C-alpha positions in Angstrom: 113.8 7.7 25.0 116.9 5.6 27.1 116.0 3.5 29.2 117.8 3.6 32.2 118.5 1.6 36.2 120.0 3.2 39.2 121.2 0.2 41.2 122.1 1.3 44.7 124.8 -0.3 46.9 124.7 -1.9 50.5 122.1 -1.0 52.9 120.7 1.9 50.4 117.7 3.1 48.2 116.8 5.8 45.7 118.2 8.4 47.8 121.5 8.1 47.1 120.3 8.6 43.3 118.3 11.2 44.3 120.3 14.4 42.4 120.9 11.6 39.5 117.4 11.2 38.7 116.0 14.0 39.2 118.5 15.8 36.8 118.4 12.5 34.2 114.8 12.3 33.7 114.8 14.7 31.0 117.0 12.4 28.8 116.1 8.9 30.1 113.4 7.0 31.8 114.8 6.0 35.1 113.8 2.9 37.2 115.8 2.5 40.8 115.9 -1.0 41.8 115.2 -2.6 45.2 116.6 -6.3 46.0 114.3 -7.2 48.6 115.7 -9.6 51.5 118.2 -11.1 48.4 121.1 -12.6 49.9 122.8 -13.3 47.1 124.4 -11.3 44.1 122.6 -13.2 41.2 119.5 -13.6 43.4 119.8 -9.4 43.2 120.6 -9.3 39.3 117.6 -11.7 38.7 115.5 -9.4 40.4 116.7 -6.2 38.4 116.5 -8.4 35.0 112.6 -8.7 36.2 112.0 -5.0 36.3 113.7 -4.4 33.6 112.4 -3.2 30.1 113.9 -4.9 27.1 117.4 -3.6 26.7 118.4 -0.9 29.2 121.5 1.2 30.6 122.8 0.7 33.9 124.5 2.2 36.7 125.7 0.3 39.7 127.0 2.0 43.0 129.0 0.2 45.4 127.5 -3.5 45.5 125.4 -2.4 42.7 128.8 -2.6 40.5 128.8 -6.0 41.6 125.2 -6.5 40.3 125.7 -4.9 37.0 128.2 -7.0 36.3 126.2 -10.1 37.3 123.4 -8.5 35.1 125.7 -8.4 32.3 126.6 -12.3 32.7 123.6 -13.4 32.5 121.8 -11.0 29.8 124.5 -9.3 27.7 122.5 -9.0 25.1 119.8 -6.7 26.6 122.4 -3.8 28.2 123.3 -0.7 26.0 125.4 1.2 28.4 127.3 0.2 31.7 128.2 2.8 34.3 130.4 1.6 37.7 130.7 4.0 40.2 132.9 3.2 43.4 132.5 -0.7 43.3 134.8 -3.6 42.3 135.2 -6.8 40.7 137.0 -9.8 42.2 136.0 -12.3 44.5 136.2 -12.5 48.2 140.1 -12.5 48.7 140.5 -15.1 51.4 143.9 -15.0 53.6 144.7 -12.2 56.1 142.8 -9.9 53.6 139.6 -11.4 53.5 139.6 -12.4 57.1 140.1 -8.5 57.6 137.1 -7.8 55.7 135.3 -10.5 56.7 135.5 -9.2 60.6 135.2 -6.0 59.7 131.4 -6.6 57.6 130.5 -8.9 60.4 130.9 -6.4 63.4 128.9 -3.6 61.6 126.1 -6.7 61.0 126.4 -7.3 64.9 126.3 -3.7 65.5 123.1 -3.3 63.6 121.3 -6.5 65.2 122.4 -5.0 68.7 122.3 -1.2 68.6 120.3 -0.6 65.4 120.7 0.0 61.7 121.4 4.3 62.4 124.0 3.3 65.1 125.8 1.2 62.8 125.4 3.8 60.1 127.4 6.4 61.9 130.0 3.9 62.6 130.2 2.7 58.9 130.1 6.5 57.8 133.4 7.5 59.0 135.4 6.0 56.7 133.0 6.0 53.4 133.2 9.8 52.9 136.0 12.5 52.2 137.5 13.6 55.6 136.2 17.1 54.8 132.8 16.2 55.0 132.6 14.4 58.2 131.5 17.9 59.4 128.4 18.3 56.7 125.0 17.0 58.9 123.2 17.2 56.0 125.3 14.8 53.7 125.7 12.7 56.8 122.1 12.3 58.1 120.8 11.4 54.9 123.3 8.7 54.5 122.3 7.6 58.4 118.7 8.1 57.7 119.0 6.0 54.1 120.4 3.4 56.2 118.1 3.2 58.9 115.0 2.3 56.1 116.9 -0.9 56.2 116.6 -3.6 58.7 119.2 -5.9 60.4 118.4 -8.7 58.8 118.4 -6.9 55.3 121.8 -5.5 56.1 123.0 -9.0 57.0 121.5 -10.6 53.7 123.8 -7.9 51.6 126.5 -9.0 53.7 126.6 -12.3 53.3 125.8 -11.4 49.7 129.1 -9.6 49.7 131.1 -12.5 50.7 130.1 -15.0 48.8 130.6 -12.7 45.5 131.1 -13.8 42.4 134.3 -13.1 40.7 133.5 -10.5 37.5 136.7 -10.3 35.9 136.0 -13.2 33.4 133.1 -10.9 32.4 135.2 -7.5 32.2 137.1 -8.5 28.8 133.3 -9.3 27.4 131.5 -5.9 27.7 130.7 -4.3 24.1 128.6 -1.6 25.1 129.7 1.9 26.1 131.2 1.9 29.6 131.9 4.4 32.5 134.1 3.7 35.1 133.7 6.5 38.0 135.3 6.8 41.4 135.9 9.3 44.3 140.0 9.9 44.3 139.7 9.7 48.3 137.7 6.6 48.2 139.8 3.9 50.8 137.2 0.7 50.3 136.8 1.0 46.7 139.9 2.4 45.9 141.4 4.4 42.7 144.4 1.9 41.5 140.7 -1.0 41.5 138.8 1.7 38.8 142.1 2.0 36.8 142.2 -1.7 36.5 138.5 -2.4 35.4 138.7 0.6 32.9 142.0 -0.7 30.8 140.5 -4.5 31.0 136.9 -3.3 29.9 137.0 -2.4 25.9 136.7 1.1 25.5 136.1 1.8 28.9 136.4 5.2 30.0 137.6 6.6 33.6 136.7 9.1 35.8 137.9 10.2 38.9 135.8 12.7 41.3 138.6 14.8 43.4 138.2 15.2 47.3 135.6 12.7 47.1 135.1 9.4 48.8 133.0 6.3 48.5 129.6 8.0 48.3 130.1 9.9 45.6 126.4 10.4 43.9 125.7 11.4 47.3 128.9 13.4 48.2 129.5 15.0 44.7 126.3 14.7 42.6 126.5 17.2 40.8 129.9 16.0 39.0 128.9 12.8 39.2 125.6 13.6 36.9 127.9 15.3 35.0 129.5 12.3 34.0 126.5 10.2 34.0 124.6 12.2 31.3 128.3 12.5 29.5 127.7 8.7 29.6 124.5 8.6 28.5 124.5 11.1 25.3 127.0 8.9 23.8 124.6 5.6 23.8 123.0 4.8 20.8 
């Protein structure tokens, strides 16, 4: 049976993978990563490798995709399959673009510290799900509750890790395992064009776009994401 590691994104936990973990358990032995208080992408990747079996497949969502790239850099021979969801690969941009990103991320950290994680999450989620889902109380509550389980300190450490993120560009062309690249069509944070670039740069990379979906694809469109992951898993040797 395939050993499958699921890597959550920023301030997320096992809840982001709830549907996938439940449905894929018949075909894979699943573990879901927890990065503790790690404040660099490398430390997070090292924590994943400590919990991982000798050989495994992994799926990373958002920040989890960046961690997955670092796992590949550190131990490529152990990775049997790779799925990258709503993520990106380049280092912090710097300049005006970088300044805007830093300001927005630090605004959220300040909001979390002064008003709490749930208040921050309500602000954050407005731009992270498809506009049609903003009235979906069940979905939004599940995301807000998930963020509320993290502390502002953990959130700040993860933001630091993202602002200091390594450039994964050199890794893309070295990947030799079956790789799925998946993105919500309306993901405005990790855009479709970035995923098209990744799929083109990864040998044999397969691109899947989830329609009417934002950044939180595993929770917004769980059935479609699970189906894509099931197809990817079926192709692993």
